[in-house]
C-alpha positions as CSV (number, residue, x, y, z in Angstrom):
1,M,-87.0,278.3,17.0
2,L,-87.9,280.5,19.5
3,N,-88.1,278.5,22.1
4,K,-85.1,276.6,21.6
5,L,-83.4,279.8,21.2
6,A,-84.5,280.9,25.0
7,L,-83.4,277.8,26.7
8,A,-80.2,277.7,25.0
9,G,-79.8,281.4,26.2
10,I,-80.4,280.4,29.2
11,K,-78.2,277.5,29.5
12,N,-75.0,279.4,28.2
13,R,-76.0,282.0,31.2
14,F,-76.8,279.2,33.5
15,R,-74.0,281.2,35.9
16,D,-75.8,284.3,35.9
17,Y,-79.5,283.2,36.0
18,A,-78.5,280.6,38.8
19,V,-78.5,284.0,41.4
20,L,-81.1,285.1,40.4
21,F,-82.8,281.4,40.9
22,S,-81.5,282.1,44.0
23,G,-83.0,284.9,45.3
24,L,-86.1,284.4,43.8
25,I,-86.5,280.7,44.9
26,I,-85.7,281.6,48.8
27,G,-88.1,284.7,48.0
28,S,-91.0,282.8,46.7
29,A,-90.1,279.9,49.5
30,I,-90.3,282.2,52.1
31,F,-93.7,284.0,50.8
32,Y,-95.1,280.6,50.3
33,M,-94.4,280.1,54.5
34,F,-96.3,283.0,55.5
35,M,-99.4,282.8,52.9
36,T,-99.6,279.2,54.8
37,I,-99.3,280.6,58.1
38,A,-101.0,283.5,57.7
39,T,-104.2,282.4,55.7
40,N,-104.7,278.9,56.4
41,K,-108.2,278.5,58.4
42,D,-108.1,275.5,59.6
43,F,-105.3,276.1,61.5
44,Q,-106.3,279.5,62.9
45,A,-109.6,277.2,64.3
46,G,-107.5,274.9,65.6
47,S,-105.3,277.3,67.4
48,T,-105.1,278.5,70.6
49,A,-106.1,281.9,71.8
50,G,-102.6,283.3,72.1
51,L,-101.9,282.3,68.2
52,S,-104.6,284.9,67.2
53,A,-101.7,287.9,66.6
54,T,-99.4,285.0,64.9
55,P,-101.3,284.8,61.4
56,F,-101.6,289.0,61.3
57,I,-98.1,289.1,62.0
58,F,-96.6,286.5,58.5
59,L,-99.7,288.8,56.7
60,F,-97.6,292.1,57.7
61,G,-94.3,290.1,56.9
62,A,-95.8,288.7,53.6
63,I,-96.9,292.4,52.4
64,L,-93.4,293.3,53.0
65,L,-91.2,290.2,51.4
66,M,-94.2,290.9,48.3
67,I,-92.9,295.3,48.1
68,I,-88.8,293.8,48.3
69,T,-89.2,291.2,45.7
70,L,-91.0,293.7,43.6
71,V,-88.2,296.3,43.6
72,Y,-85.2,292.9,43.9
73,V,-87.1,291.3,40.3
74,V,-87.1,294.7,38.2
75,Y,-83.4,295.7,39.5
76,A,-82.5,291.9,38.9
77,N,-84.1,291.7,35.1
78,S,-82.6,295.0,33.8
79,F,-79.0,293.3,34.7
80,L,-79.8,290.2,33.0
81,L,-81.4,292.6,30.4
82,S,-78.3,294.1,30.1
83,M,-75.9,291.2,30.0
84,R,-78.0,289.5,26.8
85,K,-77.9,292.7,25.3
86,H,-75.2,291.9,22.7
87,D,-77.1,288.5,22.0
88,Y,-80.2,289.9,20.5
89,A,-78.2,292.6,18.8
90,T,-76.3,289.9,17.2
91,F,-79.9,288.2,16.5
92,M,-81.1,291.2,14.9
93,M,-78.4,292.0,12.4
94,L,-78.6,288.2,11.2
95,G,-82.5,289.2,10.1
96,A,-84.7,288.2,13.4
97,K,-87.4,291.1,13.7
98,S,-87.6,292.9,16.8
99,S,-91.0,291.1,17.5
100,K,-89.8,288.4,17.6
101,I,-87.3,288.9,19.6
102,S,-89.7,290.5,21.8
103,Q,-91.3,287.5,21.7
104,L,-87.4,285.3,22.8
105,I,-87.3,288.1,25.8
106,F,-90.6,287.7,27.0
107,T,-90.4,283.9,26.5
108,E,-87.0,283.7,28.6
109,T,-87.9,286.0,31.6
110,M,-91.7,283.8,31.9
111,A,-89.5,280.8,31.7
112,I,-87.3,281.5,34.7
113,G,-89.8,283.5,36.9
114,T,-92.4,280.4,36.6
115,V,-89.4,277.8,37.0
116,A,-88.1,279.0,40.0
117,T,-91.0,280.1,41.6
118,V,-92.6,276.2,41.7
119,V,-89.1,275.1,42.8
120,G,-89.3,277.7,45.6
121,I,-92.9,276.7,46.7
122,A,-91.5,273.1,46.8
123,F,-89.1,274.3,49.0
124,G,-91.5,276.8,51.0
125,V,-93.5,273.1,51.7
126,G,-90.6,271.8,53.2
127,L,-89.5,275.0,55.3
128,T,-93.5,275.6,56.4
129,Q,-93.1,271.9,57.6
130,V,-90.0,272.8,59.8
131,V,-90.7,276.4,60.7
132,G,-94.6,275.4,61.5
133,S,-93.6,272.5,63.9
134,F,-91.0,274.8,65.6
135,L,-93.2,277.6,65.6
136,M,-96.3,275.1,67.5
137,K,-93.7,273.7,70.2
138,T,-92.5,277.6,71.0
139,L,-96.2,278.9,71.8
140,D,-96.9,275.5,73.1
141,A,-99.5,275.0,70.1
142,A,-101.5,271.8,69.4
143,Q,-100.1,270.8,65.4
144,N,-103.2,268.8,64.8
145,H,-104.8,271.6,62.2
146,F,-101.4,272.6,60.6
147,A,-100.4,271.3,57.1
148,P,-96.8,272.5,55.0
149,F,-98.9,272.2,51.8
150,Y,-101.7,274.6,51.6
151,L,-103.0,275.0,48.3
152,P,-104.3,278.6,48.5
153,A,-101.5,279.8,49.4
154,V,-100.0,277.7,46.3
155,I,-102.0,279.1,44.3
156,V,-101.6,283.0,45.7
157,T,-97.9,282.4,45.4
158,L,-97.8,281.6,42.1
159,V,-100.2,283.7,40.6
160,F,-98.0,286.9,42.4
161,F,-94.6,286.1,40.8
162,V,-96.4,284.8,37.5
163,I,-98.3,288.4,37.2
164,L,-94.7,290.3,38.4
165,F,-92.8,288.2,35.4
166,F,-95.7,288.8,33.2
167,L,-95.2,292.6,33.9
168,A,-91.1,292.5,33.7
169,A,-91.5,290.5,30.5
170,I,-93.3,292.9,28.9
171,V,-91.4,295.9,30.2
172,N,-88.1,294.0,28.8
173,A,-89.2,293.1,25.2
174,S,-90.4,296.8,25.2
175,K,-86.9,298.2,26.2
176,M,-85.0,296.1,23.5
177,R,-87.6,296.8,20.8
178,A,-86.7,300.7,21.7
179,T,-83.2,300.2,21.8
180,P,-80.8,300.8,18.8
181,I,-79.2,298.3,17.6
182,L,-75.5,299.9,17.5
183,T,-76.5,300.7,21.0
184,L,-77.0,297.3,22.3
185,L,-74.0,296.0,20.4
186,R,-71.8,299.1,22.3
187,S,-73.3,298.5,25.9
188,D,-70.5,296.1,26.9
189,A,-67.9,298.0,25.6
190,T,-69.2,301.6,27.1
191,P,-66.9,302.2,30.6
192,T,-68.2,304.4,33.0
193,R,-66.0,306.8,34.2
194,I,-66.3,310.0,36.0
195,K,-64.1,313.2,36.4
196,Q,-65.0,315.4,39.4
197,K,-63.5,318.0,41.0
198,P,-62.2,318.0,44.7
199,V,-64.1,320.7,45.9
200,V,-67.7,318.8,44.6
201,L,-66.5,315.6,46.2
202,M,-65.3,317.4,49.2
203,L,-69.1,318.7,49.2
204,E,-71.1,315.6,48.7
205,A,-69.2,313.7,51.1
206,V,-70.4,316.7,54.0
207,C,-73.8,316.4,52.7
208,G,-73.9,313.3,53.2
209,L,-72.8,313.0,56.8
210,V,-75.1,315.6,57.6
211,L,-77.9,313.8,55.9
212,L,-76.9,310.6,58.1
213,A,-76.6,312.6,60.7
214,I,-79.8,314.1,60.5
215,G,-81.3,310.5,59.9
216,Y,-79.8,309.1,62.7
217,W,-80.8,311.7,65.2
218,A,-84.6,311.3,63.8
219,M,-84.4,307.6,64.8
220,T,-82.9,308.5,68.3
221,K,-86.0,311.1,69.0
222,L,-89.2,308.9,67.6
223,P,-90.5,309.6,71.2
224,V,-90.5,313.5,70.2
225,L,-91.1,313.3,66.3
226,G,-93.6,310.8,66.4
227,L,-94.5,308.5,63.1
228,L,-92.4,312.1,61.5
229,A,-89.2,310.4,62.2
230,I,-89.4,306.6,60.0
231,P,-90.2,308.9,56.9
232,L,-87.7,311.6,57.4
233,A,-84.9,308.6,58.4
234,L,-85.3,307.0,55.3
235,V,-84.7,309.6,52.7
236,T,-82.1,311.7,55.0
237,I,-80.6,308.0,55.5
238,V,-80.7,307.2,51.4
239,L,-79.9,310.3,49.9
240,G,-76.6,310.5,53.1
241,S,-75.5,307.2,51.8
242,Y,-75.9,307.3,48.1
243,L,-73.6,310.9,48.4
244,L,-71.3,309.0,50.9
245,F,-70.6,306.2,48.7
246,N,-70.2,308.8,45.7
247,A,-67.7,311.2,47.1
248,V,-65.9,308.8,49.8
249,V,-64.8,305.9,47.7
250,V,-63.9,308.2,44.6
251,E,-61.7,310.4,46.8
252,A,-60.6,307.3,48.5
253,I,-58.9,305.4,45.4
254,Q,-57.6,308.4,44.2
255,L,-55.5,309.1,47.2
256,L,-54.7,305.1,47.1
257,K,-53.4,305.6,44.2
258,A,-51.6,308.9,44.3
259,N,-49.4,307.1,47.4
260,R,-46.7,305.2,45.5
261,N,-45.8,303.1,48.0
262,F,-48.9,301.8,48.5
263,A,-50.5,301.8,45.0
264,G,-47.3,300.1,43.8
265,K,-47.1,296.5,45.0
266,G,-48.1,293.9,42.8
267,L,-51.7,294.4,41.0
268,R,-52.7,297.1,43.9
269,N,-52.9,300.3,41.2
270,F,-54.1,297.5,38.5
271,T,-57.0,296.4,41.7
272,L,-58.0,300.2,42.6
273,S,-58.5,300.9,38.8
274,Q,-60.7,298.5,38.3
275,I,-62.8,299.5,41.7
276,S,-63.2,303.2,40.1
277,F,-63.4,302.0,36.4
278,R,-67.0,301.9,37.3
279,V,-67.4,303.2,40.4
280,R,-70.8,306.1,39.4
281,S,-72.4,303.2,38.4
282,Y,-71.8,300.9,41.4
283,T,-72.9,304.5,43.5
284,A,-76.8,303.8,43.5
285,I,-76.2,300.0,43.8
286,L,-73.8,300.3,46.9
287,S,-76.5,303.0,48.4
288,V,-79.5,300.3,47.8
289,V,-77.2,297.2,48.9
290,S,-76.1,298.9,52.2
291,I,-80.5,300.1,52.7
292,L,-80.9,296.3,52.2
293,F,-78.6,295.2,54.3
294,A,-79.7,297.4,57.4
295,L,-83.1,296.0,56.6
296,A,-82.3,292.4,57.0
297,L,-79.6,292.5,59.3
298,G,-82.3,294.9,61.1
299,A,-85.2,292.6,60.7
300,I,-82.9,289.7,62.7
301,T,-81.6,291.0,64.9
302,V,-85.3,292.6,66.1
303,G,-86.8,289.2,65.7
304,M,-84.2,287.4,67.9
305,G,-84.4,290.3,70.1
306,F,-88.4,289.9,70.7
307,Y,-87.5,286.1,71.1
308,N,-84.8,286.7,73.7
309,E,-87.0,289.3,75.8
310,V,-90.3,287.5,76.0
311,P,-88.8,285.9,79.5
312,K,-87.8,288.9,80.3
313,M,-90.7,291.5,79.7
314,A,-93.0,288.1,81.6
315,Q,-91.2,288.5,84.7
316,N,-91.4,292.4,85.2
317,F,-95.6,292.0,85.3
318,S,-94.6,290.6,88.5
319,S,-92.8,290.1,91.6
320,Y,-92.1,286.1,91.6
321,D,-92.0,283.6,89.1
322,L,-94.5,281.2,91.2
323,V,-96.4,281.8,94.4
324,Q,-97.6,278.6,96.1
325,H,-100.6,279.1,98.9
326,N,-101.0,276.3,101.4
327,P,-99.1,273.6,98.9
328,S,-99.3,270.2,99.8
329,A,-95.9,268.4,100.0
330,K,-96.1,267.0,96.2
331,Q,-96.5,270.6,95.0
332,R,-93.7,271.7,97.5
333,A,-91.5,268.6,96.2
334,E,-92.2,269.2,92.5
335,A,-91.4,273.4,92.8
336,N,-88.3,272.0,95.0
337,K,-87.1,270.8,91.3
338,L,-87.2,273.4,89.3
339,P,-83.6,274.2,88.4
340,G,-82.2,277.5,88.4
341,V,-83.9,279.0,91.5
342,Y,-81.9,281.5,92.8
343,G,-84.7,283.1,95.2
344,Q,-86.6,281.2,97.5
345,A,-88.9,282.2,100.8
346,K,-91.7,281.1,102.9
347,Y,-93.9,283.7,104.1
348,T,-97.3,283.1,106.9
349,V,-99.8,285.6,106.2
350,K,-103.3,286.5,107.9
351,V,-106.0,287.1,105.7
352,S,-109.5,288.2,107.0
353,Q,-112.0,290.5,105.1
354,K,-110.7,294.1,107.0
355,M,-107.0,293.2,107.5
356,V,-103.9,291.5,106.0
357,T,-101.1,290.6,108.6
358,F,-97.2,290.2,107.7
359,N,-94.8,288.7,110.1
360,R,-92.2,291.0,110.4
361,G,-89.6,288.7,111.6
362,E,-90.2,286.7,108.0
363,I,-89.5,289.0,106.3
364,E,-86.5,290.5,108.0
365,K,-84.9,287.3,107.0
366,R,-86.2,287.4,103.6
367,P,-86.5,291.0,102.2
368,L,-89.7,291.0,99.9
369,V,-89.0,292.0,95.8
370,F,-91.3,294.6,94.2
371,V,-91.4,295.5,90.7
372,Q,-89.8,299.5,90.6
373,T,-90.7,301.3,87.2
374,N,-88.8,304.0,85.9
375,Y,-89.8,306.3,83.0
376,N,-87.4,307.5,80.7
377,G,-88.0,309.5,77.6
378,G,-91.3,308.0,76.9
379,S,-90.4,304.4,77.5
380,A,-90.8,302.5,81.0
381,R,-88.0,300.3,82.2
382,A,-88.9,297.5,85.3
383,R,-86.2,296.3,87.5
384,H,-86.2,293.9,90.8
385,V,-86.2,295.9,94.5
386,A,-85.3,294.5,97.8
387,L,-87.8,295.5,100.0
388,S,-86.9,295.4,103.8
389,A,-89.4,295.2,106.5
390,A,-89.0,298.8,107.7
391,K,-89.5,300.1,104.7
392,F,-92.5,298.2,104.2
393,A,-93.9,298.8,107.6
394,Q,-93.6,302.4,106.5
395,A,-95.9,302.5,103.9
396,P,-97.1,299.2,103.1
397,L,-100.5,300.6,100.6
398,K,-97.7,301.7,98.3
399,Y,-96.9,298.0,97.5
400,T,-100.6,297.2,97.0
401,Q,-99.4,294.8,93.5
402,L,-96.7,293.1,95.5
403,I,-99.0,292.1,98.3
404,D,-102.2,291.0,96.2
405,S,-99.5,289.0,94.4
406,L,-98.9,287.0,97.5
407,L,-102.7,287.0,97.9
408,T,-105.4,284.7,96.5
409,A,-107.7,287.2,96.2
410,P,-107.1,291.2,95.8
411,K,-108.3,292.1,99.6
412,V,-105.9,295.1,99.8
413,Q,-107.5,296.3,96.5
414,G,-111.1,295.9,98.1
415,G,-110.3,298.1,101.0
416,A,-108.7,296.0,103.6
417,K,-105.7,296.9,105.7
418,V,-101.9,295.8,106.0
419,Q,-100.1,295.9,109.2
420,V,-96.5,294.3,109.9
421,T,-96.1,292.9,113.2
422,S,-93.8,290.6,115.3
423,D,-93.8,287.6,115.9
424,Q,-96.5,287.7,119.6
425,N,-99.1,290.3,117.9
426,F,-99.0,288.1,114.6
427,A,-100.1,285.1,117.1
428,A,-102.8,287.3,118.1
429,A,-104.1,288.9,114.5
430,P,-107.6,288.4,113.1
431,G,-108.0,286.2,109.7
432,T,-106.7,282.6,108.6
433,T,-103.6,282.0,108.2
434,M,-102.1,281.1,104.7
435,T,-98.5,279.9,104.5
436,V,-96.6,281.4,100.6
437,Y,-93.9,280.2,99.1
438,V,-92.4,282.1,96.7
439,Y,-89.9,281.6,93.9
440,R,-87.6,283.0,91.6
441,L,-85.9,282.0,88.7
442,R,-83.3,282.1,86.3
443,D,-84.5,280.6,82.9
444,L,-88.1,280.6,82.4
445,R,-87.9,279.0,78.8
446,A,-86.7,275.8,80.6
447,N,-88.8,276.2,83.5
448,I,-92.0,277.1,81.8
449,R,-93.7,273.5,81.4
450,P,-93.8,272.7,85.0
451,L,-94.2,275.7,86.0
452,T,-97.5,276.6,83.9
453,R,-98.6,272.7,85.3
454,L,-97.9,274.5,89.1
455,Q,-99.6,277.8,88.2
456,N,-102.8,275.5,87.1
457,I,-102.8,274.0,90.1
458,E,-103.2,276.9,92.2
459,N,-105.9,278.4,89.3
460,K,-108.0,275.3,90.1
461,K,-107.6,275.5,94.4
462,Y,-108.6,279.4,94.2
463,P,-110.5,280.7,91.1
464,G,-109.8,284.1,92.1
465,L,-106.5,283.9,90.3
466,L,-108.1,283.7,87.3
467,E,-109.5,286.7,87.8
468,R,-105.9,288.8,87.4
469,G,-105.6,287.4,83.8
470,A,-102.1,288.0,82.6
471,T,-100.9,289.8,85.4
472,G,-101.6,287.1,87.6
473,S,-98.6,284.5,87.0
474,V,-95.4,284.8,85.2
475,A,-96.3,281.6,83.3
476,A,-99.6,283.5,82.3
477,S,-97.3,286.9,80.9
478,Y,-95.0,284.3,79.3
479,G,-97.7,283.2,77.3
480,V,-99.4,286.4,75.9
481,F,-96.0,287.6,75.3
482,N,-94.4,284.2,73.6
483,A,-97.6,284.6,71.2
484,M,-96.8,287.7,69.9
485,F,-93.0,288.4,70.1
486,S,-92.4,285.0,68.8
487,G,-94.4,285.2,65.3
488,F,-92.3,288.5,64.9
489,A,-89.2,287.0,66.0
490,F,-89.7,284.0,62.8
491,M,-90.9,286.8,60.8
492,G,-88.1,289.0,61.2
493,F,-85.5,286.3,60.8
494,F,-87.4,285.1,57.5
495,L,-87.3,287.9,56.5
496,G,-83.5,288.9,56.7
497,L,-82.7,285.6,55.0
498,A,-85.0,286.6,52.3
499,F,-83.4,290.1,52.5
500,L,-80.1,288.7,52.9
501,A,-80.7,286.2,49.6
502,M,-81.7,289.6,47.0
503,L,-79.3,292.3,48.1
504,A,-76.0,289.5,48.1
505,S,-77.8,288.7,44.4
506,T,-78.5,292.3,43.2
507,L,-74.5,293.2,44.1
508,M,-73.6,289.7,42.4
509,F,-75.7,291.0,39.3
510,K,-74.1,294.0,39.3
511,I,-70.5,292.3,39.6
512,L,-71.2,290.1,36.9
513,S,-72.3,292.3,34.7
514,G,-69.3,293.4,34.0
515,A,-67.1,290.4,34.2
516,D,-67.5,289.6,30.4
517,Y,-65.9,293.5,29.5
518,D,-63.4,292.4,32.5
519,R,-62.4,289.4,30.5
520,S,-60.2,290.5,27.8
521,R,-57.9,293.0,30.8
522,Y,-57.1,290.0,32.8
523,A,-56.1,287.7,29.7
524,M,-53.4,290.9,28.8
525,L,-52.4,290.7,32.3
526,R,-51.6,287.0,31.8
527,R,-50.0,287.0,28.6
528,V,-47.2,289.6,30.0
529,G,-46.7,287.4,32.4
530,V,-48.5,288.0,35.7
531,R,-49.1,285.0,37.8
532,E,-52.5,283.7,38.1
533,G,-52.6,283.9,42.1
534,L,-51.9,287.5,42.1
535,L,-54.9,287.7,39.6
536,R,-56.9,285.6,42.0
537,Q,-55.7,288.0,44.8
538,S,-56.7,290.8,42.7
539,I,-60.5,290.1,42.0
540,R,-60.8,288.9,45.8
541,T,-59.4,292.6,47.1
542,E,-61.9,294.2,44.7
543,L,-64.9,292.1,45.2
544,L,-64.0,292.1,49.4
545,T,-64.0,295.6,48.4
546,L,-67.4,296.5,46.9
547,F,-69.2,293.9,49.7
548,A,-67.5,295.8,52.6
549,L,-68.3,299.1,51.8
550,P,-72.2,298.9,52.0
551,G,-71.9,296.0,54.9
552,I,-69.7,298.5,56.8
553,L,-72.1,301.3,56.2
554,G,-75.5,299.1,56.7
555,I,-73.9,298.3,60.2
556,V,-74.1,301.8,60.8
557,H,-77.4,301.8,60.1
558,V,-78.7,299.0,62.3
559,L,-76.8,300.0,65.6
560,F,-78.4,303.5,65.1
561,G,-81.9,302.0,63.9
562,L,-82.3,299.7,66.4
563,Q,-82.8,303.0,68.7
564,L,-86.5,303.0,66.7
565,F,-87.2,299.9,68.9
566,K,-86.4,301.2,72.8
567,S,-90.4,301.7,73.8
568,L,-90.5,298.1,72.7
569,L,-87.6,296.0,73.3
570,L,-86.0,296.2,77.4
571,N,-82.8,296.1,75.5
572,P,-82.8,296.6,71.8
573,Y,-78.4,296.2,71.8
574,D,-78.6,293.5,74.3
575,N,-77.0,289.9,72.8
576,L,-75.9,291.4,68.9
577,L,-72.9,289.0,68.5
578,L,-75.6,286.0,67.5
579,P,-77.8,287.6,64.8
580,F,-74.8,289.4,63.8
581,G,-72.5,286.8,63.4
582,V,-75.3,284.7,61.5
583,F,-75.8,287.2,59.0
584,G,-71.6,287.7,58.8
585,I,-71.7,284.2,58.3
586,L,-74.2,284.6,55.3
587,Y,-73.2,287.5,53.6
588,V,-69.6,286.0,53.3
589,I,-70.7,282.7,52.1
590,Y,-72.3,285.1,49.1
591,F,-68.9,286.8,48.8
592,L,-66.8,283.6,48.5
593,I,-69.9,282.1,45.4
594,T,-69.3,285.6,43.7
595,V,-65.8,285.2,44.1
596,W,-66.4,281.6,42.1
597,L,-68.4,283.1,39.6
598,Y,-66.4,286.0,39.0
599,N,-63.5,284.0,38.2
600,G,-64.7,281.7,36.5
601,I,-65.7,284.1,33.6
602,V,-62.4,286.3,33.7
603,L,-59.6,283.7,34.6
604,R,-61.4,281.3,31.8
605,K,-58.0,279.6,30.2
606,N,-59.3,279.2,26.4
607,N,-59.7,283.4,26.5
């Protein structure tokens, strides 16, 4: 009988439980994917050396997701429990024992958690296939050892979520048994009103702004404060967000309601009253959602930033993207086919054991390019600078790295001298003549395959090039950075999606938990002749406000939070339109779903 009641309760509240399902399915799917990539030994054994950091990156992501999922499940279950309080109290009034009610709650919670986890794992297998294949392609690694279904990851995911819901079920049951029946019956009919003095609100607003300013300042001073900047920013921004919402939202609503020209049009006064009706309880949730919003958007933005900057990071280690020494006609022809070549030159160099000689005339026609690194506030910024023949001839040993990058072996670092001579003196200079062709490319990622192939030919002809490691060629540098930061990019993107699903679901829970109480108010408006179009417009305005407030503050958090990555990214504010646009579209979709669910509850025709 209890099992039937539990299933009937889930069925009757299917729309509400569907919100929880969506967050849990996405969370468990991404958790499974992270665990598969992080723990699959066959995949790691068959991967290239460049992938060695990827499993650790995804394991770190799984731990972060585990923490946020724990918070989400606890928060979501408390809302679902609040929506079922009246039903449970009715069962108890009809003679059901508290122990049976606890068993009913336990059964419902475990059923929801288990089903959502199983569906999430199934979805995660497909997600792992797509993401894993794309990850292998991005990292230019073989896929022979990668399988989307990995039993140990299935077990870990299932055990984690089952244990999580087991603990949540025990907490829910304990709360219900400790709550009196009369309190349960009146829980939905007890609105939360606030009465605060304007002076208190003003002080809270000022304190909130000061705390946010301290937090933003701490994030810009990471080189000075060190690791202390992160906890300082976290604490002050959380407290500042709470105080700002609690003060600004209340005061703004009061000011709008006091403006009769504004509040008197249509249902604006009713809409403002709806927003302020439970505003104190919304203060905490809006603060939490703004932080989660910042984490989600920040994860996607930083992840995409890492991925976009891999070519730039690789190119900043070398003056040229490709250097060919005495190439054959076939090698020259293949190099000339590279798309996006914007810098190309030919230099003739004479190399002996004790002397390296450059032709001044060639450099005057095609100036050399060297990497100039500027240090500012603990971060380094590199840029490519043209080097004239006159400046190079004055102090050639200042450009040791540039000279050695043009040679097949590091002669200058070995003690050889450097000279820049005219055409006549160049012919008489000692050493073996070497013809060097250099190329600079606009789109490194589009050229990486042919570029790597041409570099491998150089490495076979001149084994001394391999001794330079990743700094010896742009292709080698790209491989190292791509293996490291592509993992961060994927982790950031999918962590952002998981955070988005959870924060939007959490806000949905809060909004929908008061929908039953609002039903009678909208029914009353309909009886006095208010058109349904105006009612729907009022709902959209109310919910848009509740979604927009944490969204706007979350964006501000992200814009300041990107300061933390100035030492890791060349320009953390580059190409923000794409991640912000993708995240904004997904956030709007959740808003529209919430409006649809809320309309379905409060505007039912049978009210």
